[in-house]
N, C-alpha and C positions, 0 to 999 in steps of 0.2 A: 692465826686463830680460826680462820675460816675452814682450813683443812683439818684442824685437830678435833672439831666437833663431831663430824661424821665418823672419824676413826675411833674416837672414844666411845661413841654410841654403838658401833659395830663390835668393839671389844667387850663392852658390857653385855650386849646381847649374846655373843658367843659364850661368855662366862656363865650366864644364866641358863643357856640351853645345855651346856655340858653338865652343869650342876643338877639340872632337872633330870637329865638322862641317867645320871649315876644312881638316882633313887629308884629307877625303874627295875622291874624283874630282870633276872640275869639273861633270859632269852630275848628280851625286848630292848635293852639299853643301847646296844650298838646300832640297831636298826633305827631307833628313834632319833639318836644323835645324828646319824648320817642324813636322814630325811629332813630333819628340822634345819640342819645347817644348809642343806640344798635349797630349802624354801626361804632361808634367811637371805641368800644372795639375790633373790628376786625382788626384795624390798629395796627401794631407792633411797628413801629418807632415813635418817638416823632415828627419828621418832617412831616411824613404822617398824623398824627392826626391834627397838626396845619393847614396843607393844606386843610384837609377835613373841619375843622371848618371855615376857610376863604371862602371855596366854599359854605358852608351852609349860611353864612352871605350874600354873594353876591346873592345867590338864593332867600333869604328872601327879599332882597330889590326889586328884580324883581317881586316877588309875591305881595308884598305890593303895588308896583306901579300899577300893573294890577288890584288889588283889589280896589285901589282908583279910577281908571278910571271907573270901573264897577259901583261903588257907585255914582260917579258924574253923570253917565248916568241915573241911576235910579232916582236920585234927580231931574234931569232936566225934566224927564217925569212926575214926580209928581207935578211939579210947573206949568204945563199947556203947556209946550213945547212939540210939537209932534215929539218925537224921537223914532226911531225904535230900541228897545232894545230886542235882541233875547237871545239866549243861551250864549252870551258873558259874562253875569254876573254869574259866577260859584258860586256854594255853596261849599266853601272850606272845610266845615265840612264833606262833603260826599266824599272827595278824598280817593281813595284806597291806600293801602300800596305800591302797584306796581307803581302807579303814583308818589307818593312822592319819592320812591326809584329811579325812573328814573330821576326825577328832581334833586335829590341829586347827582346822578352819573354824569349828564351833568354838574352840577355846579362844581363838583370835578375836572372833566377833564378840564373845562375852567380855574379853578384856577391853576392847574398844568401847563397847557400850558402857562398861563400868567407868572408864576414864571420862567419857562424855558426861556421865551423870555427876561425877565428882568434880569435873572441871567447869562445865558449863551449866550445872544445875542451879536451881534457884537458891539464893542465899537467904539469910534472915531478913525478912521484909522490914522488921522494925529497925534494923541497923542501916538499911539501904535507903529507906524513904522516911521523910519527916511529915508529920501531919500538916495539912494545908490550912492556913488561917486566912479568912476573908475579912476585908475591912474596906472602909470608904475613905478616900482621900479628900480632905476638905481644903479647897483652895481659898486663899484670902480674897475677900471681896474688895474689888477695886472700884473706886468712885471716879467716874469720868466727868471732868469739868469742861464746860463749853469754852472754846477758844474765842477770845475777844479780838475782833478785827479792828484795826484803826479806822476812824471815820474818814470817808472820802473827802478829798480836797476839790472843791468846785470853783471853777474860774468863769467869769462872765466876759464874753467876747462881744465887742461893739464894732460894727462895720459902718464907716462914715464915707461920704463922698462917692456914692454909687451913681454912675452915669445913667441917665435915663435913655432908654432905647428910642431911636429915631428911625421912622420908616419913611423913605422918600416917596412922594406921591407922583412925581413926574417920570415914571419908568417908561422907557421906549417900548412900544408894542411892535412885534414882528409877527407877521402872518405867513404861513406857508401852506400851500395846498398839497394834501396827501391823497393820492389816488390809489384805491385798493381795487385790484382786479381779481375777480373770482373766475377760475377756469374749471369748468365741469368736465370730469373725465368719465367716460362710460364704465359702468361696473363690469368686472370680469364675470363671465358666465361660470356657474358652478360646475365643478368637475363631474363628468358623467359617472353614474353609479355603475360599478362593475356588474356585468351580466353573470348571474349565478350559474355555476357549472352544474349540469345535471349529474346526479350521483346514482349509479346503478346499485340498488339495494336488493339483495336476495335474502328472503327470510329463511331461517334455519328450520330444523325439524329432526326427528329421530334419524340417526345415522347407522353406520355399520356396527354390528354387534349389539344392537338394541335388544333388550330382553323380549322373550316371546310372551304374547298376551295370555296364552293358555296357562303359563306357569304361575300367573298372578290372579287367575280367576278365583274369587273367594269360594272356598268349599261350601260354606253355608248357603251362599247364593245359588251354587250349582245344585245343592240338595233341594232347595225351595223352588228351583226352576226359574230363578230371576235372571234377566238379561237386560242390557241397556247400553247406552253410549253417553259418555261424559266428556265435556270439553275442559281440558286442563291447561292452565297458563304457567309457563316455565320461563325463568330468566337464566340464560346460558352465557358464559364467558367465551373469550376467543379460543380457549383450549377444549371447549365442548363439555365443560363441567358446570353444574348448577351453581349459581351465585346466591340463590335464596331458595327457600322452601317452595315447592309447587303449590298452586291453589286451584280450586274448582272454579272455573269461569262460568260454566253452565252445567247444572246438576242433571243427572239421569233420572232423578226422582226416587232412587233407591240408595239407602245409606251404605249397603254392602258393596254395591257397584262403584259408588264414589270412593269408598275406602280402598278398593282394589286398584282403581285408577291412580290414586295418589301414591300408593306403594310402588306401582309400576313406573311412574314418572320419577320417583326418587331413585329407584334401582338403575335407571338408565343414565345416571350422571356419568359423564365421560364418554358416552356414546351418542351425543347429540351433534348435529351439524350446526356450527355457529352461524349467526347472521353475517353476511359479507357486504361491504361497501366498496365498489369497484374492485372486487376480488380480494379485498383485505378483510380477514375475520375481525369482527368487533363484538362487543357485548350487546346483547339485545334480548327482549322478551317477546314471546309469540305464543299463541294458543295452538293446540292440536287435539284431535279427537282420539279417544280410546274406547273401543267397543268390546263388550263381552257378550258372545253369542253361544247358545247351546247348540251342540252338534248332534245329529242323529247318527248313531253308530249302527 
């Protein structure tokens, strides 16, 4: 039974394709049948082959209807009626394989879409669903009765003939001398504090490749003839780059000169000599002077 299903589906599909191709125009029937049968072998499942055959049948009906309309238009013009028949009357014998394949693909998709609508489409909602009814469930009220415990049974215990305690008064006394000797030990002297090792610290500053001061002279200050010196404080890491924004430690008294000094200090990031401790570069902050002077040319 498992092998008969695909064979019967393939036989039905071939029958439908041959029947559809026979209704095609004379110049198109053999070519359509050959191409449709070739496309049929590419389908693996029996259901896909049957769907493809149904799509070919539907496409053949559309082609036959259009061909009949074109033939009617040609007959009307031959009988004396002035009808404008242009390229609408196609010669179906000259259709290419690509055109036929496109028609077959469109027909196949249309057939699959129709089967999906008819098979998986929504059915009558009234027959599938019933109206929901809401209600409250009333549970019977249960009365809880207290459980009566039996009264406790009490017994009285009487203790008779308890001997009185007797303490002997003539206990022997023994005395022993205990000598406690305290030995004083001298306290150990505290360990000496280690002598701090002197560290050779070398402050950093502008290094090789530091920008030229003249390149950052404010043009407005140059036009006004302003000049001065500002002390800028920078914090530099071991790589010679700034770790924070530079700040004015001592102003020159001119806002333009101070602004130019800050821009120069920021531009020199990466070209500073870091502070060293015993020859090892470390992070540190230090000030340095930036002077802007007018030159006489």
